[in-house]
Structures are given as structure tokens and as C-alpha cells.
N, C-alpha and C positions, 0 to 999 in steps of 0.2 A: 564212632561207627563208620566204617569205610563203605561208601556207596558207589555204585557204578558211575554215576554222573560226576563224581568228584575225583575220579582217577585221572592221572596225568597221561595224556596221549602224546606221541611224538609230534613235533612241529610239522604241520601239513605242508606237503609239496604238491603242486598241481599245475598242469598247463593252463588252467583258468586263472591262476593267480597273477595279478599285476602288483608287483612289490611296491611300486610308488603309491598305489591306492591303499595298500595295507599300512604303509608307514604313515600316510595321511590320517587314516582313521585311528591308528594306534595313538597318535599324538593328541587326538581329541577324545579319547576313550573316557576320561574322567567326567566329561560333560553330558553323557547320555541322559542321566536321570535328573538333570537340573532344568526345571521348567523355564528358567530365564537365561539358560546357557546357550551354547552354540547350536544346540539342536532344538531351540524353542519353536522353530517352524514345524518340526516334526511333532512336537508335543501338541501344537495347535490343531493339526489335522489327524492325529493318530486315533482319537475316539471315533471320528467319522469313518476312517479307513477300517478300523477293526469291526465296527458295527456292520459295515458293508460286507466284510469277509464272513462274519458270523451269519448274516442273512443268506449269503450265497451257499454256505455249507449246510445250513438248516434246510434250504430248498433241495440241495443236491441229495442229501441223505434222508429226506422226508422226516425232518424233526420239527417239533413244535417250538418255534422261536421264542414263545413266551415263557418257556421253561428255563429256569436258571442253568440247569445242567443239560442244555440242548445238544451239546457236543460230546456227551458222555460216551466212552468206548470208541471214539474216533481218534485214530493215531495221526498226528500231524508232525511233519518235519519242516522246520524253518531254516532254509539254506541262506546263510549270511544273516544270522539273527541279531547281530549287533549285541546290545546289552539286554535284549529280551522285551522290547517295548511292544511287540506284537505277540510274542509267546505268552506273556502273562495274562492278557485279556482272554485269550483262547483257553488257557488252563482254568481260568475262573469260571468258564462255561462248561467245564467237565472234560475237555479234551486231554488226551495223553500227548504231551508236547515234548519234542526233542529239538533243540536248537544247536546248530553248528556254525562256527565262524572261523575265519583264517587268522583273526587277530586275538591273540591269547588274552590281552588285557580286557577286551570286550567280554570274553567268557568269564573271567574272574569277576567282573562287575555284575554280569547277569546272574551268576550264582549267588553273589552277596545280596542282590536285591530280591531275588526269589526267596531266599532264607528269611530276609527281613520281612517280606510280605506273607510268609508262612505258606508258600506255594510249592507243590511237588513238580519240579521240572528237571529234565535231563539236558545238561549243556556239555558240549564237547568241542574241544579245540581241534577240529578235523575238517576235512573237505568231503564233498559228496562221494567221490570215488572210494574213500575209506569205508563208507557205509555200504557201498556196493560190494566191496571185497568181503564184507561180513555177511552178505546175503540178506541185508535188511530191506524191508519195504514198508510203505505207509499208505494210509487211506488218502492223505492229503500231502502234497509237497508244495510248499509255499516259499516264494522268494520275492521280497519287496525291496525296491531301491538298491538292487545288487547288480543286475545284469549290465547296467551301464558302467560298472566299475571293474568288470572282469576282462581278462585278455582274450578269452575265446567264448563269446556268448552262445554260439551254436553247441559247443561241447557241454556247457553248463545245462542247456535245455535238454540235451539228450540224456544227461545224467539224472536230471530231475524226472524225466519220463520213465527211466529205467528203475527208479526207486519207488514207483507207484504200484499199488495193488490193483488188481482188476476191479473196475467199477469206481476207482478213485478219481481224483481231480487234481490238476496242477493250477496254482494261482500265481501269476506273475504281476508284480506292481512296478511300474517304472514311469519315467517321463517320456511322453510322446515326442517324436522328432518333428516339431512344427516351429514356425516362426514365433508363435505365441509362447511356447515353452522357452525359447531362447530369450525373449524379452522379459518374461516373468521370473523364470527359475534362475537365470544367470544375471542378466542386466539388472533386473529389479531386486531379486533376493540377495545377490552377492555384492553388487556394486552400489545400488541406490539405498535400499533399506538396510543392507548389511546384516540380515538375519541368518545368513549362511556365510561361512568363511570363503574368501575368494579362492577359486580353484577347486571347489567341491565338485563341480560338474564340468564336463566337456561336451558341448552340444553335438559334436561330431560322433559321439558314442551313444547318443540317444537312439532308441529304436521305436519303430511304429508297431502298433498291435499286429498288423498284417505280417510283418517280418518275424515277429516272435511266434505267431501261429504257424508260419511256414517251417520254422525250426522244430517246433513240437510235432508237426505233422510228419516231417521227414524222420524224426526220431522214432515215430510209431509205425512207419512204413516197413 
């Protein structure tokens, strides 16, 4: 059976794409769902991160967090979804989740894992502007650990804001631009503990919460 989320879309092009970053994550795509692989640090904090997101959304939409399907009928777009590590927990709580990513192999692996997990998710090898061209919008636009890897963060934030339904919310997760993040996320994680491949992050591209808020406020003005 041909499903919409299994259709092949044209390779995405966008002024937000940094091809070097796309190539880096394409090379690591097979590692996404390996708990002891290159993304083991993400596996370690992902349950806490997803629980925090679910709590935030339950509060925003006045849902009972104790209910398993507390996100039912809430449409969520995950921009830069990788292989679906955030999409799947949200779907398990009833959300209608669409994940998009610029790396085709990530999408292939996300689809495979969703099918293996018997979850209904829509994954697209597309960029945010492609969805804008279709006139789509969502209750929630989510982007975690993506903004520090794109060529034009302000444009990405404006696209996320434009994809939002009235009354919805944007959630952005990234590393703060502090000395602590440099020492822990780069020196510690990449060079000392080696739980991330060297070159995964560039501290000069980290953004503070205030700078992201300014981008979103400008997009909404």
C-alpha cells in the first residue's frame, strides 16, 4: 500500500542547509538507534528531554499529563528530526507527528524504526519551506539540536513560526553559548570522554536563549 509518508520527495534545497553538516550526519546515520553507538550521549538524555517536552505541551494545551494519550489530536512538526528519536515518544503519547530532515538516510532509518515499533508517523525528506509551499501548519513546531548546524538560523526560526497554527507553540532545543557548554559539550564530550565524534559541534555557532527568542519575536512582528 502506498502511503503519503513513504512517497519520494525531491532532494531538498534551502538557504538554511549547510552541506558540510548534512554530509557529517549522513555519514553517522546508521548509528542513530544504537544505544552504545556514536549517539549514546543523546540516548542518555533523550528520555529526560522528551519527558520535559511532553510536560510543557500538556501544560500549554491543558492536558492531563497522567493520561497515556495526553497529546492526542495535537499535530507536531519536528524540523530536523534525525532518525525520529523525539518523534517516537511524542507519537506514543497520541500526537500526530510529522518529521522532516535534510538527510535522506536519516528519513529512511526513521521510517524503518517506526515500522519496527508499530508507530504511525509521517517522515519526509524535505525542508521547512517545502511545507510552507504546501500551506501546511501545525499546533507545535519542534526543532532540537538543529539550529546550531544550519547556515541561516534566523531564517529557520522564521519558517518555524510561519508553520505554526494560532495558539500553537515553538520549541527549540540547543546548546547555550557559554563557557560551560564549550568545556562540557566540546572539550569534555568530543575530546576527553569521546562520547561524540570530534567536530560534531562548533561553539561559535551556539546560540543563547535570548538570541533565539529575538529571532522568533522578529518573525512574529
